RODO-2510 file (C-alpha; in nm, 4 decimals, decimal comma):
residues 514
     n   res          X          Y          Z
     1     m     0,7594     1,6656     1,3717
     2     p     0,5357     1,3425     1,4691
     3     r     0,3343     1,1522     1,2342
     4     k     0,2970     0,7451     1,3048
     5     s     0,6124     0,5271     1,3899
     6     k     0,6467     0,4336     1,0578
     7     v     0,7766     0,7811     0,9349
     8     s     1,0502     0,7037     1,1807
     9     i     1,1381     0,3595     1,0350
    10     l     1,1068     0,5215     0,6798
    11     l     1,3747     0,8395     0,8099
    12     l     1,5937     0,5322     0,9439
    13     s     1,6133     0,3815     0,6115
    14     v     1,7873     0,7015     0,4675
    15     v     2,0309     0,6540     0,7310
    16     l     2,1251     0,2838     0,6847
    17     i     2,1500     0,3664     0,2993
    18     m     2,3192     0,6983     0,3448
    19     s     2,5218     0,6184     0,6406
    20     l     2,4574     0,9569     0,6876
    21     v     2,4889     1,1755     1,0337
    22     l     2,1019     1,2177     1,0973
    23     s     2,0065     1,5480     1,0799
    24     a     1,7924     1,6134     0,8689
    25     c     1,6787     1,3789     0,7579
    26     g     1,6196     1,0786     0,9531
    27     n     1,5069     1,2990     1,2308
    28     s     1,4021     1,5613     1,0279
    29     n     1,0911     1,7840     1,1067
    30     n     0,8034     1,5668     0,9987
    31     s     0,5219     1,8684     1,0599
    32     s     0,5437     2,2427     1,0413
    33     q     0,3842     2,5503     1,0839
    34     s     0,2655     2,8508     0,9434
    35     s     0,3912     3,1046     1,1832
    36     s     0,7366     3,1060     1,1252
    37     p     0,8462     3,5047     1,0636
    38     a     1,0445     3,3649     0,7991
    39     a     0,7152     3,2673     0,6138
    40     s     0,5218     3,5804     0,7232
    41     g     0,4821     3,7745     0,4520
    42     s     0,6373     3,5352     0,1873
    43     t     0,2815     3,3882     0,0767
    44     a     0,2783     3,3397    -0,3301
    45     t     0,1735     3,6393    -0,5316
    46     s     0,1877     3,6183    -0,8703
    47     e     0,4353     3,8858    -0,8852
    48     g     0,7212     3,7488    -1,1428
    49     t     0,5349     3,4157    -1,1824
    50     a     0,1990     3,5103    -1,3638
    51     s     0,1195     3,3729    -1,6807
    52     g     0,2748     3,6042    -1,9339
    53     p     0,4688     3,6222    -2,2914
    54     n     0,7087     3,3417    -2,1621
    55     n     0,4282     3,1642    -2,0278
    56     e     0,1457     3,1571    -2,2756
    57     k     0,2335     2,7702    -2,3717
    58     e     0,1042     2,5769    -2,0898
    59     l     0,3470     2,2879    -1,9537
    60     e     0,3841     2,0110    -1,7731
    61     l     0,6834     2,0811    -1,5211
    62     k     0,8275     1,7573    -1,3753
    63     l     0,9649     1,7114    -1,0189
    64     a     1,1662     1,4347    -0,8704
    65     f     1,2177     1,3380    -0,5803
    66     i     1,2789     1,0536    -0,3374
    67     g     0,9924     0,8664    -0,2385
    68     l     1,0143     0,7493     0,1076
    69     g     0,6226     0,7443     0,2495
    70     n     0,2943     0,7156     0,1915
    71     m     0,2733     0,7821    -0,1596
    72     k    -0,0821     0,6060    -0,3127
    73     d    -0,2480     0,9412    -0,3172
    74     v     0,0150     1,1378    -0,5121
    75     n    -0,1757     1,1821    -0,8017
    76     l    -0,4717     1,3406    -0,6316
    77     v    -0,2280     1,5645    -0,4260
    78     q    -0,0693     1,6954    -0,7457
    79     d    -0,3980     1,7522    -0,9533
    80     e    -0,4491     2,0200    -0,6332
    81     i    -0,1291     2,1665    -0,6547
    82     s    -0,1593     2,1901    -1,0477
    83     k    -0,4884     2,3980    -0,9976
    84     i    -0,2933     2,6384    -0,8082
    85     t     0,0130     2,6470    -1,0557
    86     k    -0,1969     2,6227    -1,3935
    87     a    -0,3668     2,9813    -1,2841
    88     k    -0,0401     3,0936    -1,1665
    89     i     0,2185     3,0090    -1,3952
    90     n     0,0118     2,8335    -1,6470
    91     a     0,1827     2,5186    -1,5899
    92     t     0,0665     2,1839    -1,4111
    93     v     0,2920     1,9932    -1,2114
    94     k     0,3951     1,5896    -1,1699
    95     l     0,5140     1,4443    -0,9035
    96     m     0,7644     1,1500    -0,9526
    97     p     0,8603     0,9901    -0,6400
    98     i     1,1573     0,7623    -0,6759
    99     d     1,2180     0,4620    -0,4421
   100     i     1,5491     0,5668    -0,2222
   101     g     1,6715     0,1972    -0,3375
   102     a     1,6641     0,2942    -0,7046
   103     w     1,7371     0,6754    -0,6598
   104     v     2,1080     0,6931    -0,7798
   105     q     2,0339     0,4516    -1,1098
   106     q     1,6995     0,6378    -1,2242
   107     v     1,8532     0,9964    -1,1666
   108     n     2,1712     0,9033    -1,3543
   109     l     2,0015     0,7657    -1,6202
   110     m     1,7608     1,0894    -1,6455
   111     l     2,0435     1,2749    -1,6344
   112     a     2,2355     1,1101    -1,8934
   113     g     1,9311     1,1289    -2,1547
   114     n     1,7110     1,3813    -2,2839
   115     e     1,3958     1,2914    -2,0611
   116     p     1,2123     1,6666    -1,9541
   117     l     1,2743     1,6915    -1,5810
   118     d     1,2215     2,0367    -1,4458
   119     l     1,3003     2,0458    -1,0694
   120     l     1,5067     1,7712    -0,9112
   121     l     1,6130     1,6882    -0,5708
   122     t     1,9875     1,6787    -0,5356
   123     s     2,2246     1,5882    -0,2577
   124     s     2,5574     1,5828    -0,1654
   125     f     2,5058     1,2345     0,0032
   126     f     2,3900     1,1498    -0,3528
   127     n     2,6637     1,2519    -0,6357
   128     f     2,5440     1,6535    -0,6185
   129     s     2,9581     1,7669    -0,7040
   130     s     2,9880     1,5173    -0,9380
   131     q     2,6248     1,6139    -1,1569
   132     v     2,7631     1,9886    -1,1353
   133     a     3,0858     1,8908    -1,2657
   134     k     2,9196     1,7256    -1,5760
   135     g     2,7123     2,0204    -1,6439
   136     q     2,4043     1,8192    -1,5638
   137     l     2,2549     2,0836    -1,3312
   138     l     2,1908     2,4543    -1,4236
   139     p     2,3527     2,7659    -1,2223
   140     i     2,0524     2,9463    -1,0468
   141     d     2,1650     3,2750    -0,9319
   142     e     1,9995     3,4691    -1,2065
   143     l     1,6707     3,2830    -1,2351
   144     v     1,6068     3,2662    -0,8458
   145     a     1,7190     3,6218    -0,8472
   146     k     1,4535     3,7229    -1,0837
   147     y     1,1594     3,4522    -1,0247
   148     g     1,1810     3,4193    -0,6030
   149     p     1,4124     3,6975    -0,4778
   150     t     1,2465     3,6151    -0,1613
   151     i     1,3675     3,2734    -0,1352
   152     k     1,6184     3,3638     0,0606
   153     d     1,4987     3,5453     0,3213
   154     t     1,3151     3,1858     0,4178
   155     m     1,6565     3,0588     0,5572
   156     e     1,9947     3,1333     0,7459
   157     p     2,1726     3,3366     0,4899
   158     n     2,4707     3,1056     0,5437
   159     i     2,2490     2,7931     0,4406
   160     f     2,1436     2,9612     0,1268
   161     n     2,4685     3,0548     0,0125
   162     a     2,6745     2,7216     0,0783
   163     t     2,5281     2,5570    -0,2153
   164     k     2,7588     2,7515    -0,4844
   165     v     3,0205     2,5546    -0,6697
   166     g     3,2796     2,7595    -0,8712
   167     g     3,0949     3,0834    -0,7133
   168     k     2,7594     2,9661    -0,8694
   169     s     2,4445     2,8474    -0,6827
   170     y     2,3132     2,5036    -0,8090
   171     g     2,0373     2,4437    -0,5765
   172     v     1,8105     2,5963    -0,2784
   173     p     1,7797     2,3814     0,0647
   174     s     1,5188     2,3036     0,2193
   175     v     1,3722     2,4744     0,4839
   176     r     1,4135     2,2689     0,7907
   177     d     1,6236     2,1743     1,0909
   178     t     1,9214     2,2546     0,9356
   179     a     2,1325     2,2543     1,2743
   180     a     2,1784     1,9821     1,5223
   181     d     2,2641     1,9060     1,8641
   182     h     2,3474     1,5651     2,0673
   183     g     2,2374     1,3848     2,3472
   184     f     2,0693     1,1537     2,5079
   185     a     1,7061     1,0097     2,5103
   186     a     1,5277     0,7719     2,7461
   187     r     1,2022     0,6632     2,8438
   188     k     1,0143     0,8884     3,0733
   189     d     0,8049     0,6089     3,2831
   190     l     1,1287     0,4559     3,3821
   191     m     1,3113     0,7786     3,4828
   192     d     1,0264     0,8362     3,7059
   193     k     0,9604     0,5210     3,8346
   194     y     1,3442     0,5237     3,9979
   195     s     1,3248     0,9336     4,0764
   196     l     1,5919     0,9497     3,8015
   197     t     1,6640     1,2873     3,6749
   198     f     1,9435     1,4879     3,4773
   199     d     1,9849     1,7505     3,7326
   200     n     2,3820     1,6431     3,7899
   201     v     2,4491     1,4640     3,3756
   202     k     2,6808     1,7198     3,2472
   203     t     2,8581     1,4844     3,0249
   204     y     2,8556     1,1534     2,8729
   205     a     3,0091     0,9738     3,1128
   206     d     2,7794     1,1050     3,3945
   207     l     2,5323     0,8298     3,2696
   208     d     2,6684     0,5576     3,4538
   209     p     2,4149     0,5784     3,7761
   210     i     2,1396     0,6020     3,5554
   211     l     2,2212     0,3085     3,3319
   212     k     2,3203     0,1018     3,6488
   213     t     1,9938     0,1486     3,8061
   214     i     1,8129     0,0498     3,5081
   215     k     2,0512    -0,2442     3,4388
   216     d     2,0196    -0,3619     3,8125
   217     n     1,5933    -0,2979     3,8198
   218     e     1,4664    -0,3635     3,4872
   219     p     1,6479    -0,7183     3,3521
   220     g     1,4055    -0,7446     3,0258
   221     i     1,5307    -0,4151     2,9378
   222     y     1,8635    -0,2916     2,7871
   223     p     1,9701     0,0336     2,9164
   224     i     2,1475     0,1860     2,6009
   225     v     2,0693     0,0516     2,2567
   226     q     2,2057     0,2054     1,9071
   227     r     1,9927     0,3649     1,6601
   228     s     2,1189     0,1738     1,3349
   229     q     2,4725     0,0275     1,2597
   230     a     2,5319     0,3436     1,1481
   231     n     2,4742     0,5035     1,4566
   232     t     2,6887     0,3176     1,7101
   233     i     2,7478     0,4442     2,0802
   234     a     3,0953     0,5861     2,0513
   235     s     3,0356     0,7579     1,6940
   236     e     2,7259     0,9239     1,8516
   237     i     2,9070     1,0659     2,1323
   238     v     3,1918     1,2278     1,8954
   239     r     2,9488     1,3525     1,6060
   240     g     2,8376     1,6660     1,8069
   241     y     3,2164     1,8063     1,7777
   242     i     3,2698     1,7254     1,4364
   243     d     3,2255     1,7925     1,0577
   244     a     3,2739     1,4511     0,8548
   245     m     3,2321     1,5704     0,4789
   246     g     3,1003     1,2932     0,3796
   247     d     3,1676     0,9240     0,5036
   248     t     3,5021     0,9094     0,5075
   249     p     3,7279     0,9300     0,8099
   250     g     3,9084     1,2445     0,7038
   251     v     3,7062     1,5114     0,9503
   252     i     3,7524     1,8955     1,0607
   253     m     3,6803     1,9770     1,4405
   254     v     3,3878     2,2535     1,3934
   255     n     3,5019     2,4089     1,7449
   256     n     3,8218     2,4636     1,5973
   257     q     3,7141     2,6824     1,3259
   258     d     3,9546     2,5975     1,0772
   259     l     4,0080     2,3633     0,7645
   260     k     4,2626     2,1217     0,8756
   261     v     4,1256     1,7754     0,8084
   262     v     4,2525     1,5440     1,0339
   263     n     4,1630     1,1319     1,0968
   264     l     3,8837     1,1159     1,3414
   265     y     4,0416     0,7976     1,4566
   266     e     4,3584     0,9100     1,5930
   267     q     4,1697     1,1788     1,8004
   268     p     4,1975     1,1563     2,1696
   269     m     3,7916     1,2201     2,1598
   270     y     3,7457     0,9277     1,9746
   271     k     4,0010     0,7180     2,1935
   272     d     3,7914     0,8375     2,4730
   273     a     3,4433     0,7318     2,3595
   274     l     3,5571     0,3922     2,2613
   275     q     3,6602     0,3276     2,6296
   276     l     3,3389     0,4625     2,7644
   277     a     3,1859     0,2630     2,5363
   278     r     3,3703    -0,0682     2,6233
   279     r     3,3024    -0,0029     3,0202
   280     w     2,9617     0,0223     2,9340
   281     y     2,9459    -0,2974     2,7273
   282     q     3,1209    -0,4863     3,0044
   283     a     2,8843    -0,3391     3,3002
   284     g     2,5949    -0,5030     3,0747
   285     y     2,4448    -0,1605     3,0068
   286     i     2,4466    -0,2367     2,6300
   287     m     2,3229    -0,5131     2,4099
   288     p     2,5592    -0,8379     2,3617
   289     d     2,4753    -0,8102     2,0173
   290     a     2,4823    -0,4391     1,9627
   291     a     2,7893    -0,4886     1,6649
   292     t     2,5445    -0,7329     1,4802
   293     s     2,2107    -0,6621     1,5371
   294     q     1,9764    -0,4833     1,2676
   295     e     1,7270    -0,3936     1,5207
   296     s     1,6579    -0,0167     1,5503
   297     n     1,6001     0,1940     1,8451
   298     n     1,2372     0,2731     1,7975
   299     s     1,1313    -0,0961     1,7058
   300     l     1,3190    -0,1865     2,0859
   301     m     1,1316     0,0865     2,2324
   302     n     0,8140    -0,0315     2,1240
   303     a     0,8957    -0,3564     2,2168
   304     g     0,9643    -0,2842     2,5404
   305     k     1,3298    -0,4203     2,5301
   306     a     1,5190    -0,0695     2,5421
   307     f     1,5528     0,2355     2,8013
   308     s     1,7450     0,4957     2,5869
   309     y     1,9524     0,5669     2,3161
   310     f     2,1866     0,8581     2,1986
   311     a     2,0082     1,0885     1,9014
   312     n     2,1011     1,4079     1,7070
   313     m     1,8359     1,6473     1,8523
   314     k     1,6337     2,0031     1,7365
   315     p     1,3291     2,1328     1,8905
   316     g     1,0417     1,9146     1,9023
   317     f     1,2476     1,6106     1,9239
   318     e     1,1043     1,4565     2,2551
   319     a     0,7580     1,5085     2,1117
   320     q     0,8693     1,3207     1,7814
   321     e     1,0338     1,0436     1,9784
   322     t     0,7573     1,0153     2,1802
   323     i     0,5057     0,8919     1,9166
   324     v     0,7384     0,6736     1,7331
   325     n     0,8841     0,5101     2,0100
   326     g     0,5247     0,4466     2,1890
   327     h     0,6760     0,5684     2,5343
   328     e     0,7203     0,9281     2,6334
   329     i     1,0725     1,0130     2,5928
   330     v     1,2738     1,3029     2,7693
   331     a     1,6439     1,3853     2,6945
   332     v     1,9017     1,5979     2,7587
   333     r     2,1632     1,7492     2,5478
   334     f     2,5626     1,7562     2,5616
   335     v     2,6349     1,9803     2,2802
   336     a     2,5605     2,3065     2,1273
   337     p     2,3535     2,2727     1,7747
   338     i     2,5879     2,2757     1,4777
   339     s     2,5462     2,3317     1,1330
   340     t     2,7843     2,1123     0,9110
   341     s     2,8911     2,0785     0,5275
   342     d     2,5668     1,8889     0,4120
   343     s     2,3360     2,1188     0,6408
   344     s     2,2609     2,3172     0,3343
   345     t     2,3592     2,0666     0,0191
   346     g     2,1996     1,7755     0,2247
   347     f     1,8651     1,8198     0,0570
   348     m     1,8514     2,0416    -0,2306
   349     m     1,5695     2,1258    -0,5273
   350     s     1,8106     2,2482    -0,8168
   351     i     1,7145     2,2707    -1,2059
   352     p     1,8577     1,9903    -1,4605
   353     k     1,9667     2,0725    -1,7587
   354     n     1,7073     1,8750    -1,9276
   355     t     1,4500     2,1247    -1,8559
   356     q     1,2029     2,2341    -2,0804
   357     d     1,2058     2,5508    -1,9543
   358     a     1,4509     2,7122    -1,7004
   359     d     1,2479     3,0209    -1,6461
   360     r     0,9090     2,7948    -1,5720
   361     a     1,1204     2,6083    -1,3655
   362     a     1,2479     2,8602    -1,1276
   363     q     0,8781     3,0269    -1,0777
   364     l     0,7754     2,6445    -0,9720
   365     l     1,0692     2,6542    -0,7338
   366     n     0,9562     3,0120    -0,6068
   367     l     0,5875     2,8768    -0,5593
   368     l     0,7742     2,5661    -0,3534
   369     y     0,9349     2,8273    -0,0819
   370     t     0,6597     3,0882    -0,0840
   371     d     0,2951     2,9487    -0,1299
   372     k     0,1231     2,8172     0,1614
   373     d    -0,1316     2,6157    -0,0206
   374     i     0,1346     2,3955    -0,2116
   375     a     0,3609     2,3749     0,0774
   376     n     0,0593     2,2308     0,2909
   377     l    -0,0474     2,0086    -0,0026
   378     i     0,3257     1,8373    -0,0460
   379     a     0,3438     1,8119     0,3414
   380     n     0,0107     1,7047     0,4141
   381     g    -0,1883     1,6114     0,1596
   382     i    -0,5482     1,7288     0,0951
   383     e    -0,7268     1,8690     0,3808
   384     g    -1,0333     1,6641     0,4845
   385     k    -0,9025     1,3500     0,3210
   386     h    -0,5490     1,3329     0,4863
   387     y    -0,6069     1,5320     0,7731
   388     v    -0,8346     1,7048     1,0003
   389     s    -0,8307     2,0327     1,2358
   390     a    -0,7376     1,9667     1,5814
   391     g    -0,8034     2,2852     1,7285
   392     d    -0,5327     2,5383     1,8143
   393     n    -0,4180     2,5625     1,4234
   394     l    -0,3024     2,2086     1,4664
   395     i    -0,4040     1,9147     1,2249
   396     k    -0,4060     1,5548     1,3123
   397     a    -0,5045     1,2344     1,0681
   398     p    -0,8559     1,1692     0,9970
   399     e    -1,0190     0,8784     1,2364
   400     g    -0,9104     0,5281     1,1084
   401     s    -0,6953     0,7090     0,8232
   402     s    -0,2900     0,6427     0,8040
   403     n    -0,2851     0,9895     0,6288
   404     y    -0,0593     1,1124     0,3534
   405     i     0,3312     1,1247     0,4150
   406     f     0,5729     1,3614     0,1945
   407     n     0,8271     1,3485     0,4155
   408     q     0,8356     1,7018     0,3489
   409     w     1,1653     1,7994     0,4780
   410     e     1,3303     1,7331     0,1351
   411     v     1,1635     1,9764    -0,0303
   412     g     1,0403     2,3490    -0,0727
   413     n     0,9625     2,5417     0,2690
   414     n     0,8322     2,3282     0,5507
   415     a     0,7782     2,6169     0,7712
   416     l     0,4687     2,7378     0,5807
   417     t     0,2989     2,4371     0,6739
   418     k     0,0576     2,3462     0,9321
   419     v     0,1285     2,1779     1,2728
   420     w     0,0311     1,8016     1,3435
   421     e    -0,1096     1,7442     1,7095
   422     g     0,1668     1,6866     1,9617
   423     t     0,3964     1,9523     1,8568
   424     a     0,4715     2,3067     1,9833
   425     p     0,2561     2,5119     1,7549
   426     d     0,5834     2,7827     1,7362
   427     i     0,7770     2,4924     1,6512
   428     w     0,9074     2,7001     1,3175
   429     e     0,9968     2,9707     1,5443
   430     q     1,1797     2,7192     1,7807
   431     t     1,3499     2,6045     1,4542
   432     k     1,4317     2,9344     1,3090
   433     a     1,6445     3,0296     1,6371
   434     f     1,7535     2,7381     1,6715
   435     n     1,9548     2,7162     1,3099
   436     a     2,0581     3,0952     1,3757
   437     a     2,2105     3,0136     1,6964
   438     s     2,4228     2,7079     1,5799
   439     t     2,7760     2,7135     1,5267
   440     f     2,8725     2,6924     1,1585
   441     s     3,1314     2,5002     0,9974
   442     k     3,3818     2,6799     0,8043
   443     a     3,3566     2,3899     0,5555
   444     l     2,9363     2,4775     0,5044
   445     g     2,8806     2,3689     0,1854
   446     f     3,2026     2,1441     0,0435
   447     s     3,1435     1,8453    -0,1162
   448     f     3,3582     1,5594    -0,1190
   449     d     3,4195     1,3979    -0,4556
   450     a     3,5417     1,0700    -0,3752
   451     t     3,6130     0,9198    -0,7316
   452     p     3,9996     1,0150    -0,7622
   453     v     4,0351     0,8018    -0,4473
   454     k     3,7404     0,5315    -0,5023
   455     t     3,9751     0,2264    -0,4873
   456     e     4,0998     0,3451    -0,1662
   457     v     3,7865     0,4220    -0,0136
   458     a     3,6356     0,0922    -0,1063
   459     a     3,9323    -0,0548     0,0449
   460     v     3,9146     0,1437     0,4020
   461     a     3,5122     0,0328     0,4126
   462     n     3,6435    -0,3454     0,3977
   463     v     3,8879    -0,2360     0,6740
   464     n     3,6085    -0,0599     0,8284
   465     n     3,3668    -0,3681     0,8027
   466     q     3,6010    -0,5793     1,0397
   467     y     3,6580    -0,3442     1,3049
   468     k     3,4152    -0,0395     1,3151
   469     a     3,1318    -0,1547     1,4667
   470     g     3,2417    -0,3717     1,7302
   471     l     3,4951    -0,1053     1,8507
   472     e     3,2308     0,1434     1,8754
   473     s     2,9487    -0,0674     2,0007
   474     g     3,2112    -0,1596     2,2889
   475     t     3,2179    -0,5515     2,2029
   476     i     3,5587    -0,5077     2,0690
   477     d     3,8501    -0,3990     2,3345
   478     p     3,9969    -0,0413     2,2368
   479     a     4,3432    -0,2180     2,2074
   480     k     4,2490    -0,2992     1,8525
   481     l     4,2677     0,0287     1,7842
   482     d     4,6274     0,0211     1,7002
   483     e     4,5620    -0,2838     1,4707
   484     f     4,2456    -0,0767     1,2996
   485     l     4,4474     0,1938     1,2285
   486     s     4,7626     0,0088     1,0482
   487     k     4,5048    -0,1639     0,8484
   488     l     4,3616     0,1650     0,7362
   489     r     4,7006     0,3288     0,6398
   490     s     4,7371     0,0122     0,4288
   491     a     4,4239     0,0386     0,2517
   492     g     4,5242     0,4136     0,1619
   493     l     4,3537     0,6253     0,4418
   494     d     4,5808     0,8788     0,4199
   495     k     4,5812     0,9079     0,0486
   496     i     4,2071     0,9774     0,0946
   497     i     4,2826     1,2483     0,3883
   498     a     4,5219     1,4498     0,1668
   499     e     4,2608     1,4282    -0,1524
   500     k     3,9927     1,5652     0,0903
   501     q     4,2295     1,8417     0,1843
   502     k     4,3225     1,8924    -0,1125
   503     q     3,9666     1,9426    -0,2387
   504     l     3,8396     2,1100     0,0736
   505     d     4,1607     2,3943    -0,0144
   506     a     4,0326     2,4283    -0,3381
   507     w     3,6789     2,4907    -0,2512
   508     a     3,7447     2,7324     0,0594
   509     k     3,9937     2,9524    -0,1986
   510     e     3,6957     2,9149    -0,4632
   511     n     3,4646     3,1040    -0,1942
   512     n     3,7047     3,3364    -0,0300
   513     i     3,6792     3,1210     0,3243
   514     q     4,0291     3,1869     0,5079
***
């Protein structure tokens, strides 16, 4: 939820590097609350985690995660957390933020060596299936059942159970907005200025009169901009209907409720999206250099150069975007919420094989999901230094402070943390209902291992670099789609799709999914 504009910029970097569907992360909840039904009654106790015969030796437990935000006071925060963990499990905590640019290399080195590491952020975007296959992560079913039996109650059962590989669980998802709906966000001041409403906007194509009004009356403002090069106009239009299962073109159609992998670029909805993007581009609604521009929607909004953009959404989305864009934002949704394959495996906590003590690591894992004080320290920092009360059970940054930013959607139970000013006090009750009401992809929890077709994936990526951004931003005529498809097939697209289908079928069989 809302912090400061740099939060959005930091989250956008995740999108650009991982080429993610922004779910979770780039627009994941960035503040939270303690009134979630799942959170109530889950306040940590020492049951199952108190110092006992197995906890006689004090340990320093190491927790590695992606460091995206303001980490300058991480030592102060870990010291406060350690006061709690020392009393409850006779262990202190070493927080190890790792820059996203160095994440894969650093984690590979730690897992390949003997360096002690007790909890690790894992992700289907970052080699999770490979880490399991190499035996670098421990199965945690029994550990969680023994030391964290209430963790499963903090999230949707479908999400909790979707981290299994070969029938065993290797990670616990963070409690966050695991579902996403999709739609159109715009500046409220300009909507009001021209008496524009979303009353008759039911589909993407219905936006034409609104975009035309801005084009005709605001010459210094682009009617619609892209969030990033990974989030083109056409890709945003189709995203709410598919489960991409990674970043290759083989997808499943969520509403079909089957496991048939198809070529996205051959689907009628994709072709229609290209045509719509092209029409908008030719009408002057899309910025001329959309295919090559590196400017984000947020920077363009803050500079007063953009009116609107497409996005994946969630409860509290408008409040979040109002803060990061410097303009009040209103939005309309076109697609009901969906939960896709990476909704659970996108961000998890796992116990590496080189943990010092698997039992103690599991006890710390439990505290991340059940202890309100630890959750708030990780998410928001130290009260009085990094945040202060804003009244009505809300918090805000101290005067003149940039506050502590952990990007807590990565880790633990965000529903236990305090809500930032500008966010609905019941945001986590809303989010819980939102997640539960989503359509769950049948591939929820599946992770594609591209290793067997890595040569083809690289070749397809080269072809994508020539065509995809231009086609999907409207700057290239959709008549080029056939040429694009021909070159993709020559690069090995069909082999990639066949491999993804093979792995998906095997995964479905292992997990008894029909």
